[in-house]
C-alpha positions in Angstrom: 0.0 -0.1 0.1 1.4 3.5 -1.0 2.3 6.0 1.8 -0.5 8.2 2.8 0.6 11.8 2.1 -0.7 15.0 3.5 -2.2 17.6 1.5 0.5 20.1 0.1 0.1 23.6 -0.5 1.7 24.2 -4.0 2.9 27.8 -3.6 4.4 27.9 -7.1 3.2 26.5 -10.5 6.9 25.8 -11.4 10.2 25.6 -10.0 13.9 24.7 -10.6 15.8 22.5 -8.5 19.6 23.5 -8.6 21.7 20.3 -7.8 25.2 21.2 -6.5 27.0 19.1 -3.8 23.9 16.9 -3.2 23.9 14.4 -6.1 21.0 12.2 -5.0 17.2 12.0 -5.0 16.6 10.2 -1.8 16.8 12.3 1.6 17.6 15.6 -0.3 16.2 18.7 1.5 16.1 21.0 -1.4 14.4 18.5 -3.6 11.8 17.6 -0.8 10.9 21.3 -0.5 10.9 22.0 -4.3 8.4 19.0 -4.9 6.2 19.9 -2.0 6.0 23.6 -3.0 5.7 23.2 -6.8 3.3 22.0 -9.0 6.1 21.1 -11.4 9.8 20.8 -10.8 12.7 20.7 -13.3 16.2 19.8 -12.4 19.5 21.2 -13.3 23.2 21.0 -12.6 26.0 23.4 -14.0 29.5 22.3 -14.5 30.7 25.9 -13.0 33.6 27.3 -15.4 34.7 29.4 -12.6 35.5 26.3 -10.8 36.5 24.1 -13.4 38.7 26.3 -15.6 41.2 26.4 -12.7 41.5 22.4 -12.6 43.8 20.0 -14.2 42.5 18.5 -17.4 42.5 15.2 -15.9 40.7 15.7 -12.5 39.2 12.4 -10.7 36.6 14.7 -8.9 35.1 16.0 -12.2 34.9 12.5 -13.5 33.3 11.3 -10.3 30.9 14.2 -10.4 30.0 13.4 -14.0 29.6 9.7 -13.5 27.2 10.5 -10.6 25.3 12.8 -12.6 24.5 10.0 -15.2 23.0 8.0 -12.5 21.1 10.9 -11.1 19.8 11.7 -14.5 18.8 8.2 -15.0 16.8 8.1 -11.7 15.2 11.3 -12.3 13.9 10.2 -15.8 12.7 7.0 -14.2 10.5 9.2 -11.8 9.2 11.3 -14.5 11.7 14.0 -14.7 15.2 14.3 -15.9 18.6 16.7 -15.5 19.4 19.5 -17.4 23.3 19.7 -17.5 25.0 23.1 -18.6 28.6 24.1 -18.8 28.7 27.8 -18.1 29.3 30.4 -15.3 26.7 29.2 -12.7 25.9 32.6 -11.4 24.9 33.6 -14.9 23.6 30.4 -16.3 21.0 29.6 -13.4 19.2 33.0 -13.5 19.2 32.7 -17.3 17.9 29.2 -17.0 15.1 30.1 -14.5 13.8 32.7 -16.7 13.8 30.5 -19.9 12.1 27.9 -18.0 9.6 30.3 -16.5 9.9 29.3 -12.9 8.8 31.2 -10.0 11.4 29.7 -7.5 14.8 28.1 -7.5 15.7 25.6 -4.7 19.1 24.6 -3.8 21.1 23.3 -0.7 23.4 25.7 1.0 27.2 25.8 0.9 29.0 27.8 3.4 32.2 27.9 1.5 33.2 31.6 0.7 33.2 31.2 -3.2 29.8 29.3 -3.0 28.3 32.2 -0.6 29.5 35.0 -3.1 28.1 33.0 -6.1 24.8 32.4 -4.3 24.6 36.1 -3.4 24.9 37.2 -7.0 22.4 34.3 -8.1 19.9 35.6 -5.4 20.3 39.2 -6.9 19.8 38.2 -10.4 16.8 36.1 -9.6 15.3 38.7 -7.5 15.6 41.2 -10.4 13.6 38.8 -12.5 11.0 38.4 -9.6 12.1 34.6 -8.9 12.5 33.4 -5.3 15.8 31.6 -4.4 15.3 29.3 -1.3 18.3 27.4 0.2 18.2 24.6 2.8 20.5 22.7 5.1 21.5 19.4 3.8 25.2 18.6 4.1 25.7 19.0 7.7 23.7 17.8 10.8 24.2 21.2 12.6 25.2 24.4 10.7 26.1 28.0 11.4 24.6 29.1 14.9 22.9 25.8 15.8 25.5 24.6 18.1 26.9 27.6 20.1 28.0 28.1 23.9 25.5 29.3 26.5 26.8 32.7 25.8 26.0 32.3 22.1 29.6 32.2 20.8 30.9 29.6 18.5 32.9 26.8 20.0 36.6 26.7 19.4 37.4 23.5 21.1 36.2 20.2 20.0 35.3 18.4 23.1 32.7 20.8 24.3 31.4 21.1 20.8 30.8 17.5 20.7 29.1 17.3 23.9 26.8 20.1 23.0 26.3 18.5 19.7 25.2 15.2 21.0 23.1 16.8 23.7 21.1 18.6 20.9 20.8 15.7 18.6 17.3 14.2 18.4 15.2 12.3 15.9 14.0 15.7 14.3 17.6 16.4 13.0 18.0 12.8 11.7 14.7 12.4 10.0 15.0 11.7 6.4 13.1 13.9 3.6 10.7 11.6 1.8 11.4 13.0 -1.6 9.9 9.9 -3.6 6.4 10.5 -2.0 6.2 13.8 -3.9 8.0 12.9 -7.1 5.0 13.2 -9.2 5.7 16.7 -9.2 8.9 16.3 -11.3 8.6 17.4 -14.9 10.8 16.5 -17.9 13.0 19.1 -19.1 11.7 21.0 -22.3 12.5 19.5 -25.8 15.2 21.9 -26.2 17.0 21.0 -22.8 16.8 17.2 -23.2 20.2 15.9 -23.8 22.4 13.3 -22.3 24.8 14.4 -19.5 28.2 15.7 -21.5 31.2 13.6 -21.7 34.2 14.7 -20.3 35.8 15.9 -23.4 32.8 17.8 -24.1 33.4 20.0 -21.0 37.1 19.8 -21.8 38.4 17.0 -19.5 40.2 13.8 -20.0 39.4 10.6 -18.6 41.4 9.5 -15.5 42.0 6.3 -13.5 39.1 6.6 -11.6 37.5 3.2 -13.1 40.4 1.4 -11.9 40.2 2.6 -8.3 37.9 1.2 -5.7 35.8 4.2 -5.7 32.3 3.4 -6.9 30.3 6.6 -8.1 26.9 7.9 -7.7 24.2 7.1 -5.1 24.3 3.6 -5.6 28.0 3.6 -5.1 27.8 5.4 -2.0 25.0 3.1 -0.7 27.4 0.0 -1.4 30.3 1.4 0.5 28.2 2.1 3.4 26.6 -1.4 3.3 30.3 -2.7 3.3 31.3 -0.4 6.2 28.2 -1.3 8.3 29.2 -4.9 8.3 32.8 -3.9 10.0 31.9 -0.5 11.7 32.3 -2.3 15.3 36.0 -2.6 14.3 36.5 0.9 13.2 37.9 2.1 16.4 40.5 -0.6 16.4 41.3 -0.7 12.7 41.0 3.0 11.4 44.7 3.8 12.0 46.3 1.1 10.2 46.5 2.1 6.5 47.3 -1.6 5.3 43.7 -2.6 6.8 40.4 -1.9 5.4 39.4 0.1 8.4 37.8 3.6 7.1 34.6 3.9 5.5 36.0 5.4 2.3 32.8 7.5 2.1 34.6 11.0 2.1 34.1 11.7 -1.6 30.4 10.7 -1.4 29.9 13.0 1.6 31.8 15.9 -0.3 29.4 15.5 -3.3 26.4 14.4 -1.6 25.8 11.1 -3.1 25.1 9.8 0.5 22.8 11.6 3.2 24.7 12.8 6.2 21.5 12.3 8.2 21.5 8.5 7.3 25.1 8.0 8.3 24.9 9.9 11.5 21.6 8.4 12.4 23.0 4.7 11.8 26.2 5.7 13.8 24.3 7.3 16.7 21.8 4.3 17.2 24.8 1.9 17.2 26.4 4.2 19.6 23.4 4.1 21.9 23.7 0.2 21.8 27.3 0.2 23.0 29.2 -0.1 19.7 32.6 1.6 20.3 33.5 1.7 16.8 30.3 3.5 15.7 30.8 6.0 18.6 34.3 6.8 17.3 33.0 7.2 13.6 30.3 9.3 14.7 32.9 11.5 16.3 34.5 11.8 13.1 31.4 13.0 11.5 31.0 15.6 14.3 34.5 16.9 13.6 33.3 17.6 10.1 30.2 19.6 11.4 32.7 21.5 13.9 35.1 22.4 11.0 32.2 23.7 9.0 31.0 26.0 12.0 34.4 27.3 12.3 34.6 28.2 8.6 31.2 29.9 8.9 32.3 32.0 12.0 35.8 32.7 10.9 35.9 32.8 7.0 39.3 34.5 7.4 40.8 30.9 7.8 40.0 30.3 4.1 42.0 33.4 3.3 45.4 32.0 4.4 44.9 33.1 8.0 45.8 31.1 10.9 42.9 30.7 13.4 45.3 31.4 16.2 46.8 34.5 14.8 50.1 34.6 16.6 51.1 31.7 14.4 51.0 33.9 11.4 54.5 35.1 12.6 56.0 31.8 12.2 59.2 32.0 10.1 58.8 29.2 7.7 61.7 28.3 5.2 61.6 30.0 1.8 63.9 29.9 -1.2 65.3 27.3 -3.5 66.2 24.8 -0.8 62.6 25.1 0.7 61.2 24.6 -2.9 63.4 21.6 -3.1 62.0 20.2 0.0 58.5 20.8 -0.9 59.0 19.2 -4.2 60.4 16.0 -2.6 57.5 15.8 -0.3 55.1 16.3 -3.1 56.8 13.5 -5.3 57.2 11.1 -2.1 60.7 11.3 -2.2 61.8 12.5 1.3 63.5 9.3 2.3 60.8 8.5 5.0 59.1 5.6 3.7 55.8 6.0 5.4 55.6 9.8 4.3 56.5 8.6 0.9 54.1 5.9 0.5 51.3 8.1 1.7 52.2 10.7 -1.0 52.5 8.1 -3.5 48.9 7.0 -2.5 47.6 10.5 -2.9 49.2 11.0 -6.3 48.1 7.7 -7.7 44.5 7.5 -6.4 43.5 11.0 -5.0 42.9 9.4 -1.6 45.0 9.2 1.4 44.4 7.6 4.7 43.4 9.7 7.7 46.1 8.8 9.9 48.7 9.4 7.0 47.3 12.8 6.5 48.4 13.9 9.9 51.6 12.2 9.5 52.6 14.0 6.2 51.3 17.2 7.4 53.1 17.2 10.5 56.4 16.1 8.3 55.8 19.0 6.2 55.4 21.8 8.7 57.7 20.4 11.7 60.2 18.2 10.0 60.6 20.3 6.7 59.8 23.7 8.4 57.5 24.6 5.4 54.3 26.6 5.4 51.2 24.6 6.3 49.4 26.6 3.4 51.6 24.8 0.7 50.3 21.4 2.0 46.8 22.6 2.3 46.9 23.9 -1.4 48.3 20.5 -2.7 45.8 18.6 -0.9 43.1 20.8 -2.3 44.3 20.0 -5.8 44.6 16.3 -5.4 42.2 14.9 -2.9 39.0 13.3 -4.1 37.2 14.3 -1.0 38.5 17.6 -0.8 36.5 19.8 1.4 37.7 23.4 2.2 36.5 23.4 5.9 38.0 20.0 6.9 41.1 20.4 4.8 41.9 23.7 6.4 40.9 22.6 10.0 43.1 19.5 9.4 46.2 21.4 8.3 45.8 24.1 10.9 45.6 21.3 13.4 48.6 19.9 12.2 50.6 23.2 12.2 49.2 23.9 15.8 47.8 27.2 14.4 44.0 26.3 14.3 41.2 25.2 16.6 41.9 22.7 19.4 45.4 22.1 17.6 47.9 19.7 18.3 50.4 21.3 20.7 53.3 22.5 18.8 55.6 20.5 21.1 54.1 17.3 20.0 55.7 16.3 16.7 54.9 13.1 15.0 58.0 10.8 14.3 57.6 9.5 11.0 59.5 6.3 11.9 57.8 5.5 15.0 54.4 6.2 13.4 55.5 3.8 10.8 56.4 1.1 13.3 53.4 1.5 15.1 50.8 1.7 12.4 52.4 -0.3 9.6 54.4 -2.8 11.6 55.1 -5.3 8.9 55.5 -2.5 6.1 52.6 -3.9 4.0 51.4 -0.3 3.1 55.0 0.7 2.3 55.7 -2.2 0.3 52.4 -1.5 -1.9 53.4 1.9 -2.7 57.2 1.6 -2.4 57.9 -1.6 -4.4 61.7 -0.9 -4.5 61.7 -1.3 -0.9 59.7 -4.4 -0.9 62.4 -7.0 0.1 63.8 -5.1 2.9 63.0 -6.9 6.1 60.5 -5.7 8.5 63.0 -4.0 11.1 64.5 -1.9 8.2 61.7 -1.1 6.1 60.6 1.9 8.2 64.2 3.4 8.1 66.2 2.3 5.4 69.2 4.0 6.1 69.6 2.0 9.2 69.7 -1.2 7.4 73.1 -3.0 7.1 75.0 -2.8 3.6 74.1 -6.7 3.4 70.4 -6.0 3.9 70.5 -3.2 1.4 72.5 -5.1 -1.2 70.2 -8.3 -0.5 66.9 -6.2 -1.1 68.2 -4.3 -4.1 68.3 -1.0 -2.4 70.7 1.7 -3.3 70.2 4.6 -1.2 70.4 7.9 -3.1 69.7 6.1 -6.4 66.4 4.0 -6.5 65.3 5.5 -3.0 66.4 8.7 -1.5 68.4 9.4 1.6 66.5 11.4 4.3 66.2 15.0 3.4 66.4 16.0 7.1 67.4 14.4 10.3 64.1 14.1 12.4 65.7 14.6 15.7 67.5 17.9 14.5 64.4 19.1 12.7 62.4 18.6 15.8 64.8 20.9 17.9 64.7 23.5 15.0 60.7 23.5 15.3 60.7 23.6 19.0 62.9 26.6 18.7 60.8 28.3 15.9 57.4 28.0 17.6 58.9 28.7 21.0 60.1 32.1 19.8 56.6 32.9 18.8 55.1 31.4 21.9 57.6 33.1 24.2 56.7 36.5 22.5 52.9 35.8 23.3 53.4 34.7 26.8 55.4 38.0 27.4 52.8 40.1 26.0 50.2 38.3 28.0 52.2 38.7 31.3 52.2 42.5 30.7 48.3 42.8 30.4 
């Protein structure tokens, strides 16, 4: 028996659903409100030239979006609608398209990244000039903006109290899905002039990547399959998540980024399991809360997206510059630092667009605190290469590693890349996968090949400085330099504070 639906007041004769980072039909807030508010709803997506023109011509994220749009279009057509896909400047195209389609309202889910806010402000103005309403909704977080604040009404800057407040506020209302399919009869097919298949990559100026060879299924079906797989092993997440050679993470980051899964569904399942005593689910839910935390930091402190440290005193850090620093950065990017765990992690991101979360912390610490390089350089590299790049989380993670951000790693706590390797890849399985030239080294030597005996190196076919680099820095010496570098800034801050 079909569900009994309440009568709906159709405010607008025709509306336009603008898909952005929410590429799914089910549990989509803006689509739900469009279907309930309009007698007919058409759907569109814009490959925004302002974003795409700055990307390399072979970008896995663009291919992921394109493949996900094909699935989305197919599902919308099955429900009686279809997807209009344009390659244009979004702020111009949406207003033009809305007028051409003669809609009275445009619906979209909110995006609080600075570029998106600026774009949406221009879209809102252009639509208003044409007498068209622009309505936006929360969809990619559980709590956004001012929804979780201190009793004084201020945003949190420390994660643990934020998490407590987040969990205290959570109830069924915030996890309730939006039943879009119950109102799908409002979907209308695009006019004949707009009925075309989703453009190929080459039609929008891009080339195919190795996406199809990676274990990264696309679209809502791909997201659902990954979540089903993770659900079977979520109870082991707390124990397995730190080991890069183990299938511990959910691998849902890119699906969260482009909205091919619902954050409400993920958080709802994790929360229910946590209440049943599942420690793995509780740990994973905490990761989802970190994501919300970084979004609210960005919302309240947009300057962090403009290259500013959250803790402004750390903008005075004297990072290495010049040709030598550029050489160190190049070695880091190419995975040629001489530290196997760091190099294997960089090989992973370069080959696949993915990096294990523990390794993101290790390589970030190495860049800032072993090489003495500005965290912004690493942030930019990740932004270009990560499939699941989100500005808020990427910035938050890098500022955490450099000790300049919210609830950051204390500057005197510095990851040792060798001990991290010995602890989290004890048998060197991850290293051997991405650095096959080291594969025949014994476990005791693979974490620090320069400590291997000449006999071990020869037996493994490893020639330091030839087929694998010598360490570009000495970790112990680099650590002392970092403590001095940060200590000068902290000393100046403490001195100013003591005179207040």
